[in-house]
Rosetta silent file (secondary structure, phi, psi, omega in degrees, C-alpha in Angstrom):
SEQUENCE: XXXXXXXXXXXXXXXXXXXXXXXXXXXXXXXXXXXXXXXXXXXXXXXXXXXXXXXXXXXXXXXXXXXXXXXXXXXXXXXXXXXXXXXXXXXXXXXXXXXXXXXXXXXXXXXXXXXXXXXXXXXXXXXXXXXXXXXXXXXXXXXXXXXXXXXXXXXXXXXXXXXXXXXXXXXXXXXXXXXXXXXXXXXXXXXXXXXXXXXXXXXXXXXXXXXXXXXXXXXXXXXXXXXXXXXXXXXXXXXXXXXXXXXXXXXXXXX
SCORE:     score description
SCORE:     0.000 S_00000001
   1 L     0.000  -38.217  179.707  -18.290  -73.098 -101.606 S_00000001
   2 H   -60.499  -43.056 -179.678  -21.387  -72.574 -103.723 S_00000001
   3 H   -64.313  -39.650  179.694  -23.623  -72.737 -100.679 S_00000001
   4 H   -64.009  -42.723  178.836  -21.443  -70.230  -98.790 S_00000001
   5 H   -62.420  -43.418  178.532  -21.546  -67.804 -101.694 S_00000001
   6 H   -60.398  -41.280  179.526  -25.302  -68.195 -101.935 S_00000001
   7 H   -62.994  -42.079  179.785  -25.656  -67.520  -98.215 S_00000001
   8 H   -64.321  -40.107 -179.985  -23.568  -64.355  -98.488 S_00000001
   9 H   -65.135  -41.728  179.209  -25.635  -63.148 -101.437 S_00000001
  10 H   -64.250  -43.130  179.496  -28.898  -63.772  -99.590 S_00000001
  11 H   -64.017  -38.396  178.836  -27.606  -61.956  -96.495 S_00000001
  12 H   -63.396  -42.353  177.891  -26.495  -58.992  -98.607 S_00000001
  13 H   -63.291  -43.515  179.614  -29.957  -58.748 -100.136 S_00000001
  14 H   -61.117  -41.479 -179.830  -31.560  -58.987  -96.701 S_00000001
  15 H   -64.139  -43.156  178.445  -29.330  -56.204  -95.380 S_00000001
  16 H   -60.493  -42.248 -179.786  -30.221  -53.921  -98.282 S_00000001
  17 H   -68.267  -35.493  176.226  -33.921  -54.519  -97.684 S_00000001
  18 H   -64.108  -37.903  176.797  -33.512  -53.840  -93.955 S_00000001
  19 H   -65.106  -41.842  177.695  -31.885  -50.517  -94.843 S_00000001
  20 H   -60.005  -44.791 -179.951  -34.787  -49.719  -97.165 S_00000001
  21 H   -62.351  -41.979 -179.911  -37.273  -50.476  -94.384 S_00000001
  22 H   -67.634  -37.426  177.597  -35.423  -48.253  -91.918 S_00000001
  23 H   -62.454  -37.533  177.016  -35.244  -45.394  -94.411 S_00000001
  24 H   -68.011  -45.303 -176.682  -39.004  -45.646  -94.775 S_00000001
  25 H   -64.962  -39.640 -175.804  -39.587  -45.848  -91.033 S_00000001
  26 H   -89.473   -7.975 -174.817  -37.274  -42.929  -90.242 S_00000001
  27 L    57.374   46.749 -179.203  -38.254  -40.847  -93.272 S_00000001
  28 L   102.429  146.433 -178.120  -34.582  -40.564  -94.190 S_00000001
  29 E  -161.061  161.176  173.805  -31.425  -41.152  -92.177 S_00000001
  30 L   -86.983  164.266  178.575  -27.663  -40.694  -92.008 S_00000001
  31 H   -58.027  -47.155 -176.283  -25.183  -43.547  -92.425 S_00000001
  32 H   -63.430  -36.516  179.499  -24.227  -43.499  -88.738 S_00000001
  33 H   -66.000  -45.227  178.244  -27.849  -43.636  -87.634 S_00000001
  34 H   -64.166  -40.514 -179.781  -28.592  -46.646  -89.822 S_00000001
  35 H   -61.218  -41.248 -179.158  -25.383  -48.370  -88.705 S_00000001
  36 H   -68.415  -44.447 -178.348  -26.338  -47.998  -85.053 S_00000001
  37 H   -65.157  -41.411 -175.008  -29.925  -49.193  -85.514 S_00000001
  38 H   -92.921   -0.270  179.726  -28.976  -52.190  -87.658 S_00000001
  39 L    56.895   49.423  178.015  -25.795  -52.996  -85.701 S_00000001
  40 L  -124.951  162.292  176.221  -23.640  -52.750  -88.815 S_00000001
  41 L   -74.646  147.374  177.515  -20.405  -50.933  -89.568 S_00000001
  42 H   -55.816  -35.637 -179.107  -20.793  -47.505  -91.227 S_00000001
  43 H   -66.086  -37.589  178.115  -18.700  -48.740  -94.158 S_00000001
  44 H   -65.556  -45.765  179.404  -21.100  -51.657  -94.756 S_00000001
  45 H   -61.742  -42.833 -179.227  -24.133  -49.378  -94.631 S_00000001
  46 H   -62.373  -39.376  178.874  -22.443  -46.904  -96.970 S_00000001
  47 H   -62.567  -44.940  178.996  -21.685  -49.664  -99.476 S_00000001
  48 H   -64.676  -43.383  179.892  -25.306  -50.795  -99.541 S_00000001
  49 H   -63.308  -39.659  178.827  -26.584  -47.225  -99.849 S_00000001
  50 H   -62.184  -39.932  178.231  -24.180  -46.517 -102.709 S_00000001
  51 H   -66.207  -42.700  179.829  -25.476  -49.577 -104.546 S_00000001
  52 H   -65.019  -33.114  175.201  -29.092  -48.557 -103.930 S_00000001
  53 H   -67.461  -42.459 -178.830  -28.303  -45.092 -105.304 S_00000001
  54 H   -59.541  -33.077 -178.256  -26.698  -46.615 -108.406 S_00000001
  55 L  -101.279   14.265  171.770  -29.893  -48.528 -109.185 S_00000001
  56 L    69.742   25.353  176.438  -32.142  -45.514 -108.412 S_00000001
  57 L   -97.809  -13.747 -179.984  -33.812  -46.883 -105.288 S_00000001
  58 E  -137.160  146.062  174.694  -32.257  -44.327 -102.934 S_00000001
  59 E  -124.503  155.273 -178.727  -31.400  -40.627 -103.265 S_00000001
  60 E  -116.985  135.808  176.457  -29.020  -38.515 -101.177 S_00000001
  61 E  -132.738  104.079 -173.761  -29.633  -35.003  -99.882 S_00000001
  62 L    66.119 -125.277  177.439  -26.713  -33.632  -97.884 S_00000001
  63 L   -92.478   -2.076 -175.053  -25.888  -36.264  -95.269 S_00000001
  64 E  -100.393  144.659  176.524  -29.333  -37.827  -95.455 S_00000001
  65 E  -112.687  139.767 -179.753  -30.481  -40.754  -97.573 S_00000001
  66 E  -134.002  157.120  172.524  -34.100  -41.180  -98.665 S_00000001
  67 E   -68.713  144.372 -178.051  -36.107  -43.694 -100.664 S_00000001
  68 L   -90.502  170.738  177.975  -36.520  -42.590 -104.276 S_00000001
  69 L   -70.198   -5.517  175.878  -39.674  -42.222 -106.342 S_00000001
  70 H   -56.279  -33.048 -178.993  -38.711  -45.486 -108.033 S_00000001
  71 H   -69.740  -23.542 -179.176  -40.764  -47.184 -105.328 S_00000001
  72 H   -62.442  -44.476  178.133  -43.851  -45.247 -106.391 S_00000001
  73 H   -64.345  -40.242  178.150  -44.066  -47.102 -109.685 S_00000001
  74 H   -64.580  -41.963 -178.751  -43.532  -50.436 -107.964 S_00000001
  75 H   -63.524  -43.842  179.304  -46.190  -49.654 -105.374 S_00000001
  76 H   -64.132  -37.743  178.057  -48.760  -48.714 -108.004 S_00000001
  77 H   -63.383  -47.566 -177.282  -48.006  -51.893 -109.939 S_00000001
  78 H   -62.663  -42.352 -176.782  -48.369  -54.096 -106.854 S_00000001
  79 H   -70.993  -34.031 -173.266  -51.598  -52.435 -105.755 S_00000001
  80 H  -100.007    3.244 -174.971  -53.228  -52.439 -109.178 S_00000001
  81 L   -70.145  -17.091  175.081  -52.117  -55.784 -110.534 S_00000001
  82 L  -115.607  134.778 -175.610  -55.421  -57.332 -109.473 S_00000001
  83 H   -59.059  -35.636 -177.687  -58.673  -55.858 -110.667 S_00000001
  84 H   -57.609  -37.403 -178.586  -60.332  -56.295 -107.253 S_00000001
  85 H   -69.703  -35.770  177.636  -57.933  -53.812 -105.691 S_00000001
  86 H   -67.226  -43.148  179.806  -58.671  -51.196 -108.339 S_00000001
  87 H   -62.817  -34.599 -174.803  -62.417  -51.654 -107.891 S_00000001
  88 H   -63.561  -27.336 -175.910  -62.065  -51.339 -104.105 S_00000001
  89 H   -60.297  -48.700 -176.995  -60.909  -47.707 -104.245 S_00000001
  90 H   -64.855  -33.801  179.965  -64.222  -46.226 -105.347 S_00000001
  91 H   -75.413  -30.790  174.577  -66.128  -48.230 -102.742 S_00000001
  92 H   -65.551  -43.107  176.138  -63.754  -47.151  -99.990 S_00000001
  93 H   -60.090  -42.658 -179.888  -64.379  -43.538 -100.972 S_00000001
  94 H   -61.321  -43.456  178.344  -68.107  -44.205 -100.947 S_00000001
  95 H   -60.209  -43.206 -179.798  -67.920  -45.655  -97.430 S_00000001
  96 H   -63.218  -40.060  179.870  -66.043  -42.622  -96.142 S_00000001
  97 H   -68.922  -43.434 -176.195  -68.622  -40.253  -97.633 S_00000001
  98 H   -70.701  -32.723 -176.591  -71.651  -42.182  -96.378 S_00000001
  99 H  -100.615  -16.227 -174.547  -70.333  -42.685  -92.854 S_00000001
 100 L    60.789   27.187  179.575  -68.181  -39.515  -92.543 S_00000001
 101 L  -117.981  178.668  174.443  -65.529  -41.797  -91.016 S_00000001
 102 E   -81.893  125.313 -179.978  -62.154  -43.106  -92.073 S_00000001
 103 E  -113.796  144.729 -179.020  -62.625  -46.010  -94.471 S_00000001
 104 E  -138.504  154.340  169.098  -60.002  -48.556  -95.485 S_00000001
 105 E  -117.869  127.438 -171.470  -59.588  -51.547  -97.754 S_00000001
 106 E  -125.342  145.909  173.645  -57.298  -54.199  -96.291 S_00000001
 107 E  -127.881  167.674  176.145  -55.791  -57.447  -97.543 S_00000001
 108 E  -107.498  134.221  174.795  -53.840  -60.260  -95.926 S_00000001
 109 E  -143.186  124.512  179.820  -50.322  -61.120  -97.008 S_00000001
 110 L    53.942   36.920  173.967  -48.033  -63.587  -95.264 S_00000001
 111 L    83.412    7.205  177.814  -50.261  -63.651  -92.194 S_00000001
 112 E  -129.043  158.890  177.171  -50.447  -59.896  -91.629 S_00000001
 113 E   -84.230  149.354  177.217  -52.838  -57.186  -92.655 S_00000001
 114 E  -135.073  127.060  175.248  -51.839  -54.567  -95.229 S_00000001
 115 E   -74.457  116.383 -179.990  -53.632  -51.278  -95.840 S_00000001
 116 E   -92.530  -31.883 -178.842  -54.213  -51.139  -99.598 S_00000001
 117 E  -158.413  141.072  178.303  -56.285  -47.976  -99.734 S_00000001
 118 E  -136.269  151.261  176.512  -57.585  -45.403  -97.250 S_00000001
 119 E  -149.915  132.617 -174.615  -59.923  -42.443  -97.459 S_00000001
 120 L   -99.036  130.510  175.490  -60.860  -39.997  -94.706 S_00000001
 121 L   -90.837 -170.577 -174.952  -64.383  -38.753  -94.115 S_00000001
 122 L   -60.674  -39.426 -177.761  -65.544  -35.667  -92.232 S_00000001
 123 L  -113.289   40.517 -178.050  -65.072  -37.202  -88.793 S_00000001
 124 L   -65.773  150.413  179.235  -62.111  -39.462  -89.561 S_00000001
 125 L   -65.576  -43.006  175.542  -59.906  -40.644  -86.719 S_00000001
 126 L  -149.225  153.887 -172.635  -56.806  -39.486  -88.576 S_00000001
 127 L   -95.941  -23.791 -173.856  -56.206  -37.915  -91.975 S_00000001
 128 L   -74.428  154.000 -178.802  -52.809  -39.296  -92.971 S_00000001
 129 L   -80.337  141.630  174.581  -52.465  -42.300  -95.246 S_00000001
 130 L  -116.551   19.590 -178.081  -51.351  -45.658  -93.897 S_00000001
 131 L   -55.489  130.078 -179.553  -51.198  -47.360  -97.312 S_00000001
 132 L    92.360  -16.247 -178.974  -48.656  -50.164  -97.250 S_00000001
 133 L   -70.854  139.419  178.884  -48.503  -50.350  -93.460 S_00000001
 134 E  -102.968  151.993 -175.849  -48.687  -53.845  -91.997 S_00000001
 135 E  -155.609  159.044  177.323  -50.483  -54.754  -88.793 S_00000001
 136 L   -67.503  127.681 -175.649  -51.611  -57.759  -86.697 S_00000001
 137 H   -62.298  -36.233 -172.573  -54.860  -59.075  -88.136 S_00000001
 138 H   -70.815  -11.845 -176.114  -56.431  -59.987  -84.787 S_00000001
 139 H   -88.962  -13.512 -172.391  -56.387  -56.383  -83.543 S_00000001
 140 L  -121.064  160.137  177.498  -58.651  -54.870  -86.198 S_00000001
 141 H   -66.691  -44.447  179.089  -62.176  -55.271  -87.516 S_00000001
 142 H   -62.961  -41.323 -179.919  -60.947  -55.718  -91.083 S_00000001
 143 H   -63.191  -44.534  178.702  -58.346  -58.230  -89.949 S_00000001
 144 H   -67.296  -33.078  177.210  -60.838  -60.302  -88.014 S_00000001
 145 H   -62.491  -42.846  178.581  -63.220  -60.162  -90.971 S_00000001
 146 H   -66.857  -47.184 -179.489  -60.534  -61.679  -93.192 S_00000001
 147 H   -57.906  -34.453 -177.804  -59.502  -64.286  -90.610 S_00000001
 148 L   -65.215  -18.584 -178.228  -63.132  -65.405  -90.271 S_00000001
 149 L   -99.815   -4.127 -179.703  -63.068  -66.499  -93.927 S_00000001
 150 L   -91.700  151.578  174.750  -59.821  -68.474  -93.773 S_00000001
 151 L   -57.543  144.281 -176.774  -59.589  -72.194  -92.918 S_00000001
 152 H   -58.375  -34.672  178.701  -58.987  -72.651  -89.196 S_00000001
 153 H   -60.103  -40.561  178.377  -55.678  -74.408  -89.910 S_00000001
 154 H   -66.452  -40.667  178.570  -54.481  -71.290  -91.709 S_00000001
 155 H   -62.098  -44.780  179.786  -55.632  -69.084  -88.828 S_00000001
 156 H   -62.721  -39.635  177.903  -53.785  -71.253  -86.314 S_00000001
 157 H   -63.275  -38.773  177.586  -50.629  -71.089  -88.434 S_00000001
 158 H   -63.921  -43.598  178.498  -50.872  -67.297  -88.493 S_00000001
 159 H   -62.444  -42.921 -179.790  -51.257  -67.216  -84.703 S_00000001
 160 H   -63.036  -36.072 -177.384  -48.285  -69.549  -84.282 S_00000001
 161 H   -78.464  -43.382 -171.412  -46.113  -67.369  -86.518 S_00000001
 162 H  -107.824  -13.333 -177.880  -47.094  -63.885  -85.335 S_00000001
 163 L    73.469 -170.572  178.483  -48.627  -64.474  -81.913 S_00000001
 164 L  -128.163   65.632 -178.197  -51.426  -62.351  -80.468 S_00000001
 165 L   -65.110  149.089 -179.720  -49.679  -59.172  -79.276 S_00000001
 166 L   -99.932  139.316  172.576  -51.750  -56.562  -77.460 S_00000001
 167 L  -108.012  -25.520  176.112  -51.970  -52.897  -78.405 S_00000001
 168 L  -140.071  175.426  178.914  -54.627  -51.985  -75.833 S_00000001
 169 L   -68.692  -15.665 -178.834  -56.241  -53.611  -72.808 S_00000001
 170 L   -93.527   -7.429 -179.051  -59.117  -54.708  -75.075 S_00000001
 171 L   -62.626  133.899  176.215  -56.994  -56.621  -77.594 S_00000001
 172 L   -73.327  121.202 -179.037  -57.852  -60.317  -77.761 S_00000001
 173 L  -120.353    1.014  179.148  -54.723  -62.229  -76.726 S_00000001
 174 L  -102.723  128.905 -175.734  -56.224  -65.659  -75.988 S_00000001
 175 H   -59.725  -47.531 -178.116  -56.326  -68.142  -78.869 S_00000001
 176 H   -63.146  -40.527  179.128  -59.597  -69.805  -77.874 S_00000001
 177 H   -63.343  -40.994  179.756  -61.300  -66.453  -77.374 S_00000001
 178 H   -65.825  -44.482 -179.550  -60.163  -65.291  -80.806 S_00000001
 179 H   -62.131  -38.747  176.515  -61.334  -68.465  -82.541 S_00000001
 180 H   -65.118  -40.516  177.978  -64.741  -68.134  -80.868 S_00000001
 181 H   -62.783  -40.638 -179.673  -64.894  -64.500  -81.962 S_00000001
 182 H   -66.300  -34.569  175.315  -64.062  -65.469  -85.540 S_00000001
 183 H   -62.047  -41.711  179.854  -66.898  -68.027  -85.522 S_00000001
 184 H   -66.537  -39.066  178.325  -69.264  -65.239  -84.456 S_00000001
 185 H   -62.602  -42.700  179.957  -67.917  -62.937  -87.179 S_00000001
 186 H   -62.700  -39.857 -178.528  -68.492  -65.620  -89.797 S_00000001
 187 H   -66.729  -43.654 -175.411  -72.077  -66.126  -88.611 S_00000001
 188 H   -92.657  -14.656  178.488  -73.056  -62.451  -88.645 S_00000001
 189 L    78.731    7.218 -176.910  -70.828  -61.369  -91.545 S_00000001
 190 L  -138.203  140.486  177.606  -69.499  -58.382  -89.608 S_00000001
 191 E  -114.864  145.993  179.941  -66.472  -57.878  -87.352 S_00000001
 192 E  -118.688  142.445  174.779  -66.140  -55.332  -84.552 S_00000001
 193 E  -120.972  101.432 -176.618  -63.068  -53.616  -83.139 S_00000001
 194 E   -96.936   75.264 -178.504  -63.978  -52.232  -79.722 S_00000001
 195 L    58.502   41.907 -177.561  -60.851  -50.141  -79.007 S_00000001
 196 L   -95.934  -20.123  177.234  -58.667  -53.196  -79.630 S_00000001
 197 L  -105.527  -41.316  178.059  -56.064  -51.547  -81.871 S_00000001
 198 L  -135.244  131.418  176.122  -56.190  -47.954  -80.608 S_00000001
 199 L   -64.073  135.867  179.886  -57.709  -46.701  -77.375 S_00000001
 200 L    86.102    5.312 -179.084  -60.594  -44.372  -78.118 S_00000001
 201 E  -128.781  130.027  174.608  -61.234  -45.801  -81.583 S_00000001
 202 E  -115.863  152.462 -179.281  -63.927  -48.240  -82.654 S_00000001
 203 E  -148.339  157.086  177.184  -64.263  -49.874  -86.066 S_00000001
 204 E  -129.089  139.429 -178.406  -66.502  -52.194  -88.042 S_00000001
 205 E  -138.032  152.509  175.722  -65.343  -54.447  -90.853 S_00000001
 206 E  -135.783  142.095  177.616  -66.760  -56.840  -93.433 S_00000001
 207 E   -80.436  156.268  174.593  -64.962  -59.389  -95.661 S_00000001
 208 E  -133.695  142.934 -178.516  -65.348  -59.391  -99.435 S_00000001
 209 E   -99.947  155.396  173.603  -64.891  -62.254 -101.875 S_00000001
 210 L   -88.260 -174.168 -178.177  -63.358  -62.277 -105.327 S_00000001
 211 L   -65.694  -19.291  179.290  -64.866  -63.768 -108.458 S_00000001
 212 L   -90.636    3.037  177.824  -63.545  -67.180 -107.373 S_00000001
 213 L    85.685   -1.399  178.863  -65.473  -67.048 -104.100 S_00000001
 214 L   -97.464  149.309 -177.967  -62.376  -66.675 -101.930 S_00000001
 215 E   -62.112  132.588  178.046  -61.809  -63.743  -99.619 S_00000001
 216 E  -111.027  -15.227 -179.334  -59.741  -60.987 -101.243 S_00000001
 217 E   169.074 -160.476 -179.741  -59.850  -58.455  -98.445 S_00000001
 218 E  -153.519  146.087  170.938  -62.094  -56.439  -96.167 S_00000001
 219 E   -97.154  147.124  178.124  -63.625  -52.989  -95.912 S_00000001
 220 E  -147.157  149.442  177.678  -63.586  -51.221  -92.581 S_00000001
 221 E  -125.988  130.758 -178.413  -64.824  -47.950  -91.111 S_00000001
 222 E  -122.777  147.210 -177.895  -63.244  -46.379  -88.008 S_00000001
 223 E  -152.227  154.764  172.134  -64.422  -43.554  -85.786 S_00000001
 224 E   -54.680  140.520 -174.830  -63.688  -42.009  -82.387 S_00000001
 225 H   -57.901  -33.623 -177.504  -65.427  -44.141  -79.771 S_00000001
 226 H   -71.225  -13.042  175.944  -67.538  -41.233  -78.539 S_00000001
 227 H   -95.908  -11.276 -179.270  -69.141  -40.955  -81.976 S_00000001
 228 L   -95.921   80.456  174.255  -69.900  -44.658  -82.155 S_00000001
 229 L   -64.178  164.314 -176.570  -73.155  -44.943  -80.240 S_00000001
 230 H   -57.109  -45.775 -179.196  -74.403  -48.474  -79.686 S_00000001
 231 H   -64.866  -41.356 -179.054  -76.956  -48.289  -82.517 S_00000001
 232 H   -67.172  -41.723 -177.132  -74.456  -46.737  -84.925 S_00000001
 233 H   -68.770  -43.903 -172.632  -71.737  -49.237  -83.988 S_00000001
 234 H   -95.252  -19.967 -174.760  -73.873  -52.372  -84.056 S_00000001
 235 H  -125.725  -56.529 -172.930  -76.546  -51.568  -86.626 S_00000001
 236 H   -64.358  -52.971 -178.432  -76.142  -48.445  -88.796 S_00000001
 237 H   -64.778  -45.813  177.930  -72.484  -48.837  -89.816 S_00000001
 238 H   -57.378  -38.703 -179.666  -72.704  -52.636  -90.366 S_00000001
 239 H   -63.849  -42.364  178.538  -75.738  -52.150  -92.644 S_00000001
 240 H   -64.644  -45.059 -179.406  -73.855  -49.603  -94.768 S_00000001
 241 H   -61.749  -45.086 -179.312  -70.769  -51.816  -94.938 S_00000001
 242 H   -63.273  -37.492  178.393  -72.716  -54.919  -95.941 S_00000001
 243 H   -65.757  -44.371  179.316  -74.469  -52.994  -98.701 S_00000001
 244 H   -66.947  -39.704  178.865  -71.216  -51.625 -100.112 S_00000001
 245 H   -61.555  -40.430  178.624  -69.544  -55.038  -99.848 S_00000001
 246 H   -64.059  -41.547  177.323  -72.392  -56.577 -101.838 S_00000001
 247 H   -63.132  -42.529  179.095  -72.029  -53.921 -104.564 S_00000001
 248 H   -59.985  -47.324 -177.273  -68.274  -54.500 -104.677 S_00000001
 249 H   -64.826  -36.598  177.922  -68.671  -58.263 -105.062 S_00000001
 250 H   -64.927  -46.795 -179.854  -71.248  -57.826 -107.835 S_00000001
 251 H   -66.151  -42.076 -177.960  -69.016  -55.459 -109.806 S_00000001
 252 H   -65.653  -33.293 -179.809  -65.909  -57.546 -109.190 S_00000001
 253 H   -70.146  -23.286 -178.687  -67.656  -60.723 -110.384 S_00000001
 254 H   -96.533   -6.504 -176.379  -68.484  -59.022 -113.701 S_00000001
 255 L   -75.133    0.000    0.000  -65.046  -57.485 -114.242 S_00000001
């Protein structure tokens, strides 16, 4: 009986979190909409939403439910709990100013990439924030930069868990090809995204280590492909990124 109760409690928690995720994805939703998407009864969804309202994680406006500002405090805590992440913000801003592109700082969690901080330059691909968004590591320059610093066994486990889904015709979907690419990234210290995540967008990324010598994340700069000439893509942007990464690691080691 104890195990059954535990299972029910775990499932209830999972359902509440799935509702939270859908509210974020939909930017608010009605009970019936959530019930249909999650294949749950409206009464079940309503019960979970009522509980989330009681504990201040959800607010209601008319028939719509939205995530509350309670998550803002949690998000700031999670992002700032490590000094490296706080230090990364100023360097991301610096990258955006120097390159006039969109700059991001990315970390790996549970085998996926997470945007920790973004800043848009003059010629940024897009202006809106993607902070908190998760993505397949193999599709991006920052993701490949991080993967290049992980033990191969860990990389293989990530591939086994998440696969190598394609977002464009240029996305690497072959395991051997990706592993060879990661070896090349490790050798040169720079990763390239040649329209592998979004068609028409190129990016360059570099990994950065923490004070313990282990990779903590990666900086990346993205630009419309027509602005990324060969010299800028392969030489100018990588040089700027490597310089900023070196400054970040020096400051982080002294923090």
